N, C-alpha and C positions, 0 to 999 in steps of 0.2 A: 503493499500500500504506499502510495507517495503523497498523501494528503494528510494535513493536520486536522481535518474536519471530523469530529466524532460521529460515528454511525448510529449511536443510540444515546438517549438522555443519560446524564450522569447519575448512575444508581450504584456506584462503587465509590469508596474512599479507600485509598491504598496507603499504607504507612511503611516507610522504608527508613533505614538508618542503622547505625551499629547496634550490636546486641547490648542490651541494657539502656537504650535511649528512652524506653518507655512506650514502645509501640504496642505491646499487649494491653498495658494499663490504659493508655489513651484510647486504644481501639475498643475496649469494653465500655468506656464512657460513651464514645461516639455510637456504639451499637445500641446501647441502652436509650440514648436520647432519640435516635432515628427509628427505633423499632426494627432494626435490620439485624440479621445474624452476623456474628463475629467469626471469621475464618483465620485461624493462626496457622500458617503454612508449616511450622514445626510440628504442631499438633496433627495436622493432616498427614505429614510423613509418618509419624509414630503410629497413627491409626491405620495406614495403608500397609505398613511394613512390620509392625509389632516391635519395633526398636525406636528409641529416641534419636534425634540427630547426633548427640554426643556418642551414643553407642555405635552408630553407624560409622561416624568418623573415626572412632578408635579401632574398630574391627575391620573396616574395609577401605579406610583412607578418605580423605577430603574429595578427590575427583569422583569417586563413586557416590558419595553423598550428594555432590552437586548435581548430578544426573538424576538422582531420585528427587531432589529438591525442585529441579526444572519441571518435571512431570506434575508435582504438587502445585507449583505455582500456575501452570497452565490450567489445571483442573479448577482452582480457586478463581482464576481470571474469568471463567465462564459463567460464574454464579452471580446473579443479580436479584434483588439488591444485596449488597454485602459490604462490610467493613473488612478489609484484608490486612492483616499484620504480617509481615514478611520476615524471614530469617535475614541476619546481618549481611550475608553475602548473596542473597537471592537476586539483587538488583544489578549484579555484575554481569550477567549473561544478557547479550543484546536481545535474544528471542524473548526472554522473560520481560525485559523492560518494555518491549513492544506489546506483548500480550496484556501486561498490566495497564498499559496506556490506552488500549482499545476502548475500554469502558469506564476506567477509574480516573478519579482525581488523585494524583500521586503527590504525597505530603512527606518531606524529608524532615525527620526529627533529629535536631542537632544539639550537641552539648560537648563540653571539653572531655578529653579522655580522663582527666582527674575526676570530674563529676560523675562520669559513667563508671568508673572504677569503684567510687564509694557506693554507688547504687548497687553494683553487682556484689560487693562484699557484704552488703546488708540483705541481699535477696536470699530467699530459702533455697533456691536452686543454684547457688553461687558456684558449686563445684561441677555443675553440668554443663560447662562451656569450655571445652577442651582447646578451642583456638585462642583462648586468652588465659590459659592456665599458666602457673608459674609464679615466681617471686615478685615479678615487676609487671603487673597487668597494665599499668598506665603506658608503659613503653610499647607493649604489644598493641594496645588500642591506638596508640599514635601511629604505629606502622599500619595498622588496618585502615585507620582514618586516611592516611596518605594514599593508600592503594585504591580506596573506594570512593574518595570524595568526589572525583570528577564525574563519576557515574551518578552518585547521589544528587549532584548539583543540576542534573537535568529533570529533576522533579518538578512538577508544576507549582508547588508551594514549599518554601523553606519555613520551618517552624522552629524558632530558637527556644529550646526547652530548658536552657541553663537557668537553674534557680526558679523555674516556672512550675507551678503545681499542675498535675494532669488535667484538672477541670478547666483551667485557664487555657491550656494548650488545645484541649478538645474544643472550647468555645471559639478560639481563634480559627481553627479548621472549619468549624460548622459556618461561621460567618462567611468565609471565602467560598465554601461550597454553595452556600445560598445566593451569594451575589456575583461571584466571578467564575464559577466552574466552567460554564459554557465558553466564556471568552478565553480562558486559559487553555481549555482543551481544543480550541479551534485555532490556535496560533499556527502560522504557515510552517509546514514541513515538521510538525511536532513528532509525528510518528516515525518519520525518517530519521529524526535525531535520536530518538529513543532506541531505535533499532539498529543504529550504525554500529559497526564492529568496534570502532574506537570513537568514544563520545567526543564531540567537538569542544574547543576550548571555551571557557566561560571566565567571567571576571574573577579576580583572585578572592574577592569577598563580596558579601552582599548585607546590606542593612534592610530589614523589613519589620517596621514597627507595628504592622497591622493597618496603618493608615498611609505611611510613606514607604516606599520601596525604591532602593537605589544601588547601582554597582559601585565597587571599588576596584579600580584597575591599578596595578602596582608592577612597575618593571622599566626596563631601559627603553628609551625611545618613545614613551607614552605622549610626550607633548607634540611630536610630529604627527600623531594620529588625532590630535584634538578635534579637527573638523568632523571626522568620522564619528568619534565618541559623542560630540554634541548632537549629531543627527540621531544617534542611537537612543539618546534619552529625550528627544522630542524638542530640542531647542531650534526654534525657526525664526526668531527675531534677531535683533542686534545684540552684540556682545559687548558689555562694558567692562573692561579690564581694570581692576584695582590691584596695584602692586606698590612696592617701595623701591627707593633709589638703588639699593644694592642688588636686588633681584632683577630689575628691569635692565640694568647694565649687563648682566650676565646672560639673561635668557629672553629679553624683550625682542630682539630681532628675530629669533626662531619662532616666537609666538606670533609676531606680526606677519611673517612670511607664510606660516601655516594658515592663519585666518584669511589674509589677503588672497592667497592662492586658491582658496575655496570659495571666494567671493562673499565672505561673511563680514557685513558691515558693522561698525561700532566705534568706540572711542576709549581712551585710557586716562587715568588719573593716578599720578605717582606721588606718594607721601614719603616723608622722611623715614629712614629705617629706624626701628627700635620701639620700645614699649611706650615711649613718650607720645607716639602717634595714636595710640588706642584710647582716644578720649572722646567725649561728647562734642568738643569743639571741632575735631577733625571730622567726626560724623556729620556734623552740620555742614561742612564744606562739601562733602560728598552728596549730601542731600541737594544742595544748591546746584552742584555741577550736574546731577541727573536731571534736575528740573530744567536746566538750560538746554540740556540734550533731548528734552521732551521724552525721556524714557517711559516706556509702556510696560505693563505687566506681562506682556508676551516676550519681552526682552529679557536677557539673562545678565547677572553679574558673575564674572570670573574672578575669583580670588586667587592671584598668583603670588605665593610667598610662604613664609613661615607662619607660625601660630598667631602672631600680631595681626597680619593681614587676613588670615582666615577668620579671626574673631571680629575685627573691624568691619570687613567687607560683608561678612555674614550678618552682623548686627544691622548694618545699613539695608541689606537685602530683606531681612525680617521685617523691617519697619517702613521702608519707602513704599508707597502705594499699598500699604498693608500686606506687603509680601511680594518679592519678586524671585523668580527662579534663580538658584545659586548653584554655581559649579566651583567646587574646591579643587585647586591645583597646588597641593603642597610641595614645597621645595626643600623643606628641612626634615631631618630625621624625627624631630619632635612632632611636627605637623602630620607627617605621613603616618605615624603610628598613634597619634592621639587627638591633637587639636581639630584636624579636618574631619574626623569621623564622629558622628553622634548628634550633629545639630545644636550643640551648646555654643552660642555666640554672645559676645558681650564686649563692653568698654569699661575702663577703669574710672574710679573716682579717686580724689586725693585720699579718702578714708579707706580704701581698700580696693583690691583687684577684682575685676569682673562683677562689680556690684550692680551694674546695669545691663541687662541682657534679655535673652529670649531663647526658646527652643525653635530652631528653624532648620529642618533637614535639608541638605543640598539635593539636587537632582543627580549628582554624580561626584565621585572623588577620583581624580586622575593624578596618580603619583608617578612622576618620572624619576627614577633613581639616578639617571645621569646628572640631575641638577645637584646632587650631593658633592659632586667632585670639585665644585666651585666654592664650597664652604670651608672657612677656616676650621682647623682641626677641633678647636673647643666648641664651635657651634655644631659641628657634626656629632661629636660624642655626647654632648649634653642631652641629646634626645634619647640616648640609650637609657637614661634614667627611667623614662616611661615604658620602654621595651622591658626592662628588668622588672619593673613593677608589674606589668601584666604576667610575667612568668612567675613572680612570687605569689601573686594572688590566685592564679588560675591554672598554671601549666608547669609542673615540675619538669617534664621532659624538655620544655623550651629552656628552662633555667639551666639544665645540664648542657644544652647546645651552646648557650651563651658562655658558659664557663669554658667549654671545649674550645670555642672559636674566638674568645676574647682578644687574643693577640692581634689577629689579622682584622677583625671587625673594628676594634679601637684605633688601629693604625690607619684605617681608611684604605686598606688594600685587601678587602676580603675577596674570596671566590665569589663571582657574581651570583652563582647558584645558592650559595650559603646566605648571602645578603637577601636575596629574593625570598628565600625559605624562611628566614627570621622575620622579615618585614611582613610577609603574607601571614604567618602565624600570628604575630602580634596584632595585625589589623584585624584578623578574624575574631580574636578574643575580644577586642574592643567592640566590634560589630555585633557579636553575639550577645554581649551584655546590654548594649544600648537597644538592641532590637527587643529583648525581653523586657526592658524597663526603660522606655524612651524618655520619660520626664522625671526620672530619679526619685521614684516613690519606694524602692526597695532595693533590689539586687544592685542597681547601678551605683549605689553608694560605695561599693567596694572599690570602685576605680579612683576613690579619693585616698587611698593608702598613701601615706606620707604627706598629703597635701594640707592637713590642718596646720602643721608646723611650717611647711614650705611656704604657704601663702604669707604667713607671719614673717618669715625671713625676707621675702621679696618685698613686703611693705615696709619693713623696718630698714631695709637697704636702699629704699627709694627706687626700686624697680630699674636699677641701672645695670651696669655690667659686672658688679661685684658677684652677683649670683644670678646666673641664667636659670630659667625655670626647671629645667632637668636637674641642675645642680642642686637647686633648692629642695626639689623633690627628693633627691638622694639623701640629703641631710635629713630631711623630714622622715624619710623611711627608717633611718638609723634611730631617730627619736622614737618613732612608733614601736620599733622593735625593742628598744630599751624599756619602754613603758610595759610592753607585753611580758618581758622577761621579769621585771619587777612585780607584776601581777600574777606571776606564776603560770601564764598562758603559754609561754614560749621557752624552748630550750636555748641555752647559751650557744650551742652548736650552730643553730640556724642563725642567730644574731651574727656570729663570726662568719658564717658562710655568705650571708647578705653582704657584710662589709667587704669581704674578699672579692666578689664579683663586681661590686661598685668600684672598688680600688682598681681592679684589672681594667676597667674602662676609664680610668682617669678621673672619676667622679668623687667629689669631696665627701668625707664622712662627718664633718663638723664645720661650723660657721664662726671661726674665731674672730672677734672684734666687733660682731653685730650686737647691739645692746639687747640684753635678754628682756628688759622691761618693754622695750619697743616691740619686740616679737609677741610677747604675751598680750599686749594691749591691742595689737593688730589681730591676734587670733580671736579676741573676744568680739571683734567686728565681722568676723568671716561668716559666710553663708551657712556653714556647717554648725553653727551655734543654734540649738534647739532649746527653747524655753530657758534661756540663759546658760545652758550647759553645752560645753564643748563635746562634739561627737568625734570619736577616733575610730579609724579602721585599724584593727590590729590583727596579727597572725597568731594562730594556734600551731601552724606548721605551714611548710610551703604548700600552696594550693588550698589552705583552709583560713580564709578571712573571716573575721567577725566584727560587727559594729557594737561599740561600747560608748554610752554616754554617762558612765559612772566612774570615769578615771578621776581620782582626787586631785584637786587643784594644786595642792603642795607637791604631788608627784610630778605633775606637768611642768611646774616651775622649776623643780629640781632638775629634771631631764633637759629642759631648754637651757638652763644656765650651764649645765655640763657640755652642751653642744657648742656653746659660744666661748667657753673658757679658752684662753690661749694655749696652745700646744707647744 
């Protein structure tokens, strides 16, 4: 079949993803709400052959099991109505993907290997999964994720289940099924893509909040493909480029040639480089410029630069004409892995950082790693503070990879594949969390690990060059880890390991000379203050963050003073 048009109404919901992602649990909720039968392909295999998948794999090997599983998948795919929960590897076979796509809305349940490993350890059938048996299930799950993600990514719907309860995941799927199933299943060449022997390339990551959905492209040469990317996300009007003096000098000509060559009209506005431009005064200048240009809501703002430009241009896009399309084109390590992803945009006030802002998701994030070559080493490495943060709170295998490749990554001469892998995994972690919690009402708070103290340091230091954001986050993470140790939550070994990896990237572990009282006063004005109490993200272990608002003030003061004491 060479058409994406469904032959029958959507009377199937198909769940795919790694073993332990919650397919059976979410599937049972969906089946109950719809009044449809639940078909678990693993149960179907056991019923037809008298042996569980684990027993078949152990006795006959995985290839033999896959052939048995293929028959079970095709049998399940013929039944309507039905909710179908597949085995973790079932979606790898092209014929199975095509069969499931004939009648079903295919939903990919995604979580980090660490999250899935914890679920599996707590499951009553934890020992019944031979493909992830052993002492290090997280590493095995990471390997399986790398092998299977490309196929999973061709599902109709991506469902970020990280920290999400099964009822919420089911509700998100049901909403899409009720409102978008026909459109998604009618996309051109959908069945051809599902049945292809090798799935076609997809964006490196995706953000899907349930209301906004956009791709994240990461890699070499992305800016030269800017016109193509703009068309892919539906930008048809003018493009208003906002950048700073440093970035435009290094990359402006390439951008201009790409846009002019594609016949895309627009204009540009360049602000001075640095945090001092992220103010309401500069935002007002941009409003006036857009008004002079007669910008319309169908036009787009292109934010080309680091975190300052992404925040500033994003804030303007969120507020001018009550919202304009935004394209984030991050050019720094920090922006590629953090600031450009998630839709948090803001400007600073004298009283504190990011105190005036909004949530405004971009239409796309286009991260060209070639731009990193023009950055000074300090500006390049400071962004790894956020990458390391993502690993510490969510991904122990990524932390091990950062430790293993710290020398080449920090020197700015990494293997391109290693750099792409690290950035892609880091961006996926950020995308996974913000998709599950787009307005920071729960899970997303963990992304503030280290930030409570870091924002205080930045404010006390005057948002200058003394401490760049990633450097302040590194110091803040050390402060948070010391608090966790003092509270008995964290082992000293993890504190030392965190310090070692930050040190390996040339990031500071303390902030000597910054006035402790100024840091503490700035922290009390931070957005993370709730009912007058500071909220801290602490670690119980790598990959196990917790939110605490009961940290004694005297302990906070003691730790902050220790961080700024002269060494």
